[in-house]
C-alpha positions as CSV (number, residue, x, y, z in Angstrom):
1,M,131.0,-96.6,54.4
2,K,127.3,-95.1,53.9
3,T,126.9,-90.9,54.3
4,I,123.8,-89.2,56.6
5,S,122.8,-86.5,56.8
6,F,120.8,-86.0,59.4
7,Y,118.7,-83.5,60.3
8,D,117.0,-81.6,63.1
9,T,118.7,-83.2,65.5
10,K,118.3,-82.8,69.2
11,P,119.9,-84.8,71.8
12,Y,118.4,-87.3,72.4
13,D,118.3,-88.2,69.2
14,K,121.7,-87.4,69.1
15,Y,123.0,-89.7,71.7
16,F,120.1,-93.0,70.7
17,F,121.2,-92.6,66.9
18,E,125.2,-92.7,67.7
19,K,124.3,-95.4,69.8
20,Q,123.0,-98.0,67.1
21,Q,125.1,-96.3,64.4
22,G,127.9,-98.7,64.8
23,Q,126.6,-101.6,64.0
24,Y,125.4,-100.5,60.6
25,D,128.6,-98.9,59.6
26,F,127.2,-95.7,58.7
27,A,128.2,-92.0,59.1
28,I,126.5,-89.3,60.9
29,N,126.6,-85.9,60.0
30,F,124.0,-84.2,62.8
31,Y,122.3,-81.0,62.0
32,E,120.4,-78.6,64.1
33,E,118.5,-76.8,60.6
34,K,115.2,-78.6,60.4
35,L,114.8,-79.8,56.4
36,N,114.1,-77.4,53.7
37,K,115.0,-75.8,50.2
38,H,117.7,-73.8,51.1
39,T,119.5,-76.9,53.8
40,A,119.1,-79.3,51.8
41,R,122.3,-78.6,50.3
42,M,123.9,-79.1,53.0
43,A,123.0,-83.0,51.8
44,E,126.3,-82.0,49.5
45,G,127.9,-85.6,49.2
46,S,125.5,-87.8,51.4
47,D,123.9,-90.7,50.3
48,A,120.9,-90.6,52.5
49,V,119.0,-87.9,54.4
50,V,117.2,-88.9,57.6
51,A,113.7,-86.2,58.4
52,F,112.2,-85.6,61.3
53,V,107.8,-84.4,60.9
54,N,108.2,-80.5,60.9
55,D,110.5,-81.2,58.0
56,T,109.2,-79.5,54.4
57,L,109.6,-82.0,51.8
58,D,107.8,-80.8,49.4
59,A,108.9,-80.4,45.0
60,P,111.4,-77.7,45.6
61,T,113.2,-79.5,48.8
62,L,112.9,-82.8,46.8
63,D,113.9,-81.3,43.6
64,R,117.1,-80.4,45.8
65,L,118.0,-83.5,47.5
66,Y,117.6,-85.4,44.2
67,G,119.9,-83.2,41.6
68,L,122.4,-84.0,45.3
69,G,122.2,-87.7,44.1
70,I,120.0,-88.0,46.7
71,R,117.5,-91.0,46.4
72,V,116.6,-92.2,50.0
73,V,114.9,-90.4,52.7
74,G,114.6,-92.3,56.2
75,M,111.3,-90.7,57.8
76,R,112.5,-91.3,61.3
77,C,108.5,-91.0,62.9
78,A,105.4,-92.5,60.9
79,G,103.9,-88.8,59.5
80,Y,104.7,-88.0,56.0
81,N,102.3,-85.8,55.8
82,N,104.7,-82.9,55.1
83,V,106.2,-85.1,52.4
84,D,104.9,-84.2,48.7
85,F,104.5,-87.7,46.8
86,N,104.3,-87.1,44.2
87,A,107.8,-85.1,43.7
88,A,109.4,-87.9,45.6
89,K,107.5,-90.6,42.9
90,D,109.8,-92.4,40.8
91,R,113.0,-90.3,42.3
92,I,113.7,-91.1,45.5
93,R,112.3,-93.7,48.1
94,I,110.3,-92.5,51.4
95,L,110.9,-95.0,54.4
96,R,109.7,-94.8,58.0
97,V,109.0,-96.4,61.4
98,P,105.5,-97.4,61.2
99,A,105.7,-98.2,64.9
100,Y,107.5,-97.3,67.8
101,S,106.0,-97.4,71.0
102,P,102.7,-97.0,70.8
103,Y,102.0,-97.0,74.2
104,A,104.6,-93.6,75.0
105,V,101.6,-91.6,73.2
106,A,98.9,-94.0,74.7
107,E,100.1,-93.4,77.6
108,H,100.8,-89.5,77.3
109,A,97.0,-88.6,76.5
110,M,95.6,-90.2,78.8
111,G,98.4,-88.6,81.2
112,M,97.0,-85.5,79.8
113,A,93.0,-86.3,80.3
114,L,94.0,-86.9,83.9
115,M,95.2,-84.0,84.2
116,L,93.2,-81.4,82.8
117,N,90.1,-83.7,84.5
118,R,91.4,-82.8,87.9
119,K,93.1,-79.9,87.2
120,L,96.1,-81.1,88.5
121,H,98.7,-78.5,86.8
122,R,96.6,-76.4,89.2
123,A,96.8,-77.5,91.4
124,Y,101.0,-77.8,91.6
125,N,101.3,-73.8,90.5
126,R,98.8,-72.9,93.4
127,T,100.3,-75.2,95.7
128,R,103.9,-73.5,94.8
129,E,103.4,-70.3,96.7
130,Y,101.6,-71.6,99.4
131,N,97.6,-71.9,97.8
132,F,96.4,-74.7,99.7
133,S,92.1,-74.3,98.0
134,L,90.3,-76.2,96.3
135,N,87.4,-74.5,95.1
136,G,87.8,-74.8,91.3
137,L,89.8,-77.9,91.2
138,T,86.7,-80.2,90.8
139,G,86.8,-83.1,88.3
140,F,84.6,-85.9,87.8
141,D,85.7,-90.0,87.7
142,F,86.2,-91.6,84.9
143,H,85.3,-95.1,85.2
144,G,82.4,-95.5,84.2
145,K,82.2,-92.6,81.9
146,T,81.8,-92.7,77.8
147,I,85.5,-92.3,76.8
148,G,85.2,-91.3,72.1
149,V,89.0,-94.2,70.5
150,I,89.1,-91.5,67.1
151,G,91.0,-93.4,65.4
152,T,91.4,-97.1,65.7
153,G,95.5,-97.9,65.2
154,K,98.1,-99.5,67.7
155,I,98.9,-96.7,69.1
156,G,94.4,-96.7,69.6
157,Q,94.5,-99.7,70.6
158,A,96.8,-99.2,73.3
159,F,94.6,-96.4,74.3
160,I,91.8,-98.6,74.5
161,D,93.7,-100.5,77.4
162,I,93.8,-98.5,79.7
163,C,90.6,-97.3,79.0
164,L,89.8,-100.0,79.9
165,G,91.7,-100.4,83.0
166,F,89.7,-97.2,84.2
167,G,86.0,-99.5,83.2
168,M,85.1,-96.2,80.9
169,K,82.5,-97.2,78.1
170,I,84.7,-96.5,75.0
171,L,82.8,-95.7,71.9
172,A,86.0,-95.7,68.4
173,F,85.0,-93.7,65.4
174,D,87.7,-95.6,61.9
175,P,86.6,-97.0,58.7
176,Y,88.8,-100.0,59.6
177,P,87.0,-100.9,62.9
178,A,89.6,-103.3,64.3
179,A,86.9,-105.9,66.4
180,R,86.9,-106.2,69.8
181,D,85.1,-107.1,73.9
182,G,84.7,-103.8,75.2
183,V,84.8,-101.8,72.3
184,T,81.6,-99.9,70.4
185,Y,82.0,-99.1,67.0
186,V,79.5,-96.4,65.4
187,E,79.6,-92.7,63.4
188,L,81.5,-89.5,64.0
189,D,78.3,-87.5,65.5
190,T,77.0,-90.5,67.8
191,L,80.8,-90.5,69.4
192,C,80.7,-86.8,69.2
193,R,77.4,-87.0,70.7
194,E,77.7,-89.5,74.0
195,S,81.2,-89.8,74.8
196,S,82.7,-87.2,77.6
197,V,86.6,-87.0,76.9
198,I,87.4,-87.4,73.0
199,S,91.0,-88.6,72.2
200,L,92.1,-88.7,68.7
201,H,94.4,-91.2,67.7
202,C,94.2,-91.5,63.3
203,P,96.6,-90.4,61.0
204,L,96.0,-86.7,59.4
205,T,94.9,-87.0,55.4
206,K,92.4,-85.5,53.6
207,D,89.6,-87.1,54.9
208,T,90.5,-86.4,58.5
209,K,91.7,-83.1,58.3
210,H,89.8,-80.6,60.7
211,I,88.1,-84.1,61.8
212,I,87.4,-81.7,64.9
213,N,86.0,-78.6,63.2
214,A,83.2,-75.8,63.9
215,D,79.8,-78.8,63.3
216,T,81.5,-81.2,65.1
217,I,81.8,-79.4,67.9
218,A,78.7,-78.5,68.3
219,K,77.6,-82.0,68.1
220,M,79.2,-82.6,71.7
221,K,78.3,-82.7,75.1
222,E,78.6,-79.4,76.6
223,G,81.8,-79.4,79.0
224,V,83.5,-82.8,76.8
225,I,87.3,-83.3,77.4
226,V,89.5,-83.1,74.0
227,I,92.9,-84.6,73.9
228,N,94.6,-84.8,70.6
229,T,98.2,-86.7,70.0
230,S,98.4,-87.5,66.6
231,R,98.3,-84.6,64.5
232,G,97.5,-81.0,65.1
233,A,95.7,-80.5,61.9
234,L,93.0,-83.1,62.6
235,I,91.8,-79.9,64.9
236,D,90.3,-77.2,63.4
237,S,92.3,-75.0,66.5
238,E,90.3,-72.1,65.7
239,A,87.0,-73.9,65.8
240,L,88.6,-75.2,69.2
241,L,89.3,-71.8,70.9
242,E,85.1,-71.2,69.9
243,G,84.5,-74.2,71.7
244,I,86.7,-73.4,75.1
245,K,85.1,-70.1,74.7
246,A,81.9,-70.7,74.9
247,H,82.7,-73.4,77.3
248,K,81.0,-75.7,75.0
249,I,85.0,-77.4,75.3
250,G,85.5,-77.9,79.3
251,A,89.7,-78.3,78.0
252,A,91.8,-79.4,75.7
253,G,94.6,-81.9,75.7
254,L,97.4,-81.0,72.7
255,D,100.8,-82.2,72.0
256,V,100.7,-81.4,68.5
257,Y,98.9,-78.2,67.0
258,E,98.4,-77.4,63.3
259,E,101.1,-74.4,62.7
260,E,103.5,-76.1,65.6
261,T,106.3,-76.4,62.7
262,D,107.8,-72.5,63.7
263,F,107.5,-73.2,67.8
264,F,107.8,-76.7,69.1
265,Y,111.0,-78.6,69.3
266,E,112.3,-75.1,70.3
267,D,112.7,-72.2,72.7
268,R,110.5,-69.6,71.8
269,S,110.5,-68.4,75.5
270,D,112.2,-64.8,74.4
271,R,110.1,-63.9,71.0
272,I,107.2,-62.6,70.8
273,M,104.2,-65.4,70.5
274,Q,102.8,-63.8,66.8
275,D,100.1,-67.3,66.5
276,D,97.9,-65.1,67.6
277,V,95.3,-68.9,68.1
278,L,98.5,-70.7,69.9
279,A,99.2,-67.7,72.2
280,R,95.4,-67.5,73.8
281,L,95.0,-71.2,73.5
282,I,98.6,-71.5,76.1
283,S,96.7,-69.3,78.1
284,M,93.4,-70.3,78.9
285,P,93.4,-71.6,82.7
286,N,92.2,-75.7,80.9
287,V,94.3,-76.0,78.1
288,V,97.1,-78.3,78.5
289,V,99.8,-77.4,75.5
290,T,103.0,-79.8,75.4
291,S,106.0,-79.8,71.8
292,H,104.9,-83.3,70.5
293,Q,106.3,-85.5,73.0
294,A,103.3,-88.1,73.6
295,F,106.1,-89.6,72.6
296,L,109.1,-89.6,74.0
297,T,110.0,-91.8,75.8
298,A,113.5,-94.5,76.5
299,E,112.2,-97.1,74.9
300,A,110.8,-94.5,72.1
301,L,113.8,-93.4,70.9
302,G,116.2,-96.4,71.5
303,N,113.3,-97.9,68.7
304,I,113.3,-95.2,66.2
305,A,116.8,-95.4,65.8
306,E,117.5,-99.2,65.4
307,V,114.4,-99.4,62.8
308,T,115.8,-95.7,60.7
309,L,118.8,-97.5,60.8
310,R,117.8,-100.8,59.4
311,N,115.7,-99.1,56.9
312,L,118.7,-97.6,55.5
313,Y,120.6,-100.3,55.7
314,D,118.7,-102.1,54.6
315,Y,118.4,-100.1,51.1
316,F,121.5,-99.3,50.8
317,N,122.3,-104.1,50.5
318,G,118.9,-104.7,48.5
319,K,117.1,-106.3,50.8
320,E,112.4,-106.2,51.0
321,L,111.7,-102.4,52.3
322,V,108.7,-103.5,54.8
323,N,108.8,-99.6,55.6
324,E,108.5,-97.7,52.6
325,V,106.1,-95.6,52.1
326,K,104.4,-95.3,48.1
327,L,101.9,-93.0,46.5
328,Q,98.5,-94.0,47.2
329,G,96.1,-93.7,43.9
């Protein structure tokens, strides 16, 4: 029986992985701690490690894992920008879950857009205090409006399907266009100028880091709604804050944040927020921040558990690793 060290465990993780582990005959040691160079020692005696988006898989961490005999890491997520592939190359195999539920993330993105447009979060808070005034809650019809979709992979395509159902005009930006009816691919500048809503659905790479920045924000329509359910560093947070303060950005829905590692997935309600930018964003009435929960559906969690364990099973049994991530270039 192979033993797996599972980091950054939450109750929902444990529930779905325990449902699946029997069929793969794995013993899993669940740890609440995040993986980093200090906690890597907890994997001693294990055959594999399972990590998540806010774990740190830098060179020191991977060196320690390698020294403990770990030769494979199963990422229970699609993203892998937190992995140092130069340190992993020829030593530790990195496996991932490329798609667990594009619908979950796409639906969350549209939910945030609708909430911000129709001020549902503000209406909810008002009526709980018996304030039934409609002042300041006016939104606009999504039908007929232009929405810009940055990134048209599986999640982006699922989001486009939802937008088509609303009768929206869709502009898309992606270096690898996926031709389909009802979608017009344009340059990023054009998308920014013409879109009433912009939603991000692309991976974080050196080319997409801060794809939303002071320059792109300056080109956007007045009052645009910006939604990010992908990776926090796609947006320059300080530029976003300035854009909101200047009323250029009418609203922002953030399920991710570029400095989220120390905050998201944790209860920090009894502490003073040390990140001034995040504190300012959360305090604004036209910003909704969720804690990287767009993926959080029963279907997605079940798929994550099944694919993560199957990836490790394939590794230990010498099968083709269809979900291996390799260093590019």
